[in-house]
Steps between C-alpha positions, in 0.01 A plus 500: 500500500223516755239280665173684448152480652226626266186645657198587283134405517495446122644164388575649156719772658686242708564294186615807307746603771623143547586474131679839493698435817598147396615643164727724707647198679311538828322225697136527606481342847130563559179674399231660714159630397450738794691699760434261787642205306794719392597558865476126577710408196754774571558354848521147362708557184716803590518614135762752384230712336119527507293644216184628670178605328343807663132417463394157624202364692522422875822694558650765273858497383574806713374327815711195413809718434458662844461161670802348326718808566409489870634145526780535245618860462750393232232339279525594132152560358409628155146635485291428188244762408262593223522837331339775706596351837781747572368589848494132594849450360629789713330350806654159424849652463452692826396169660828339394467381140830553316373554144192469282399365162189594304253271323495402222846370585799569277758222534796737477357727770417204727853357471657845548303551825614160630859577397499835681374341820760223491788752485 
């Protein structure tokens, strides 16, 4: 079971992921609505895993992934993307994200991604 930080500018998406992850026995330790806040909370909470939305105002998920990976090269980040964002997903993975999940989220797929990263 993991302590997870959820990052998404949409409250509905954060709620959706929270429910799915808690169903899988995980603990949500924090939520951020933008990349800048995600970096602050990552430093503060030291979560096992971060789910990071790609497209957010102020600072994108990719910029936040790069910043977190610079400070914590062993960070485990799952990027969250919409369909049609393959180029951004590739960039996020190259920047250090360990896996990705696609919206609309499928609970099985979300929990599988978390499980793979925890191994």
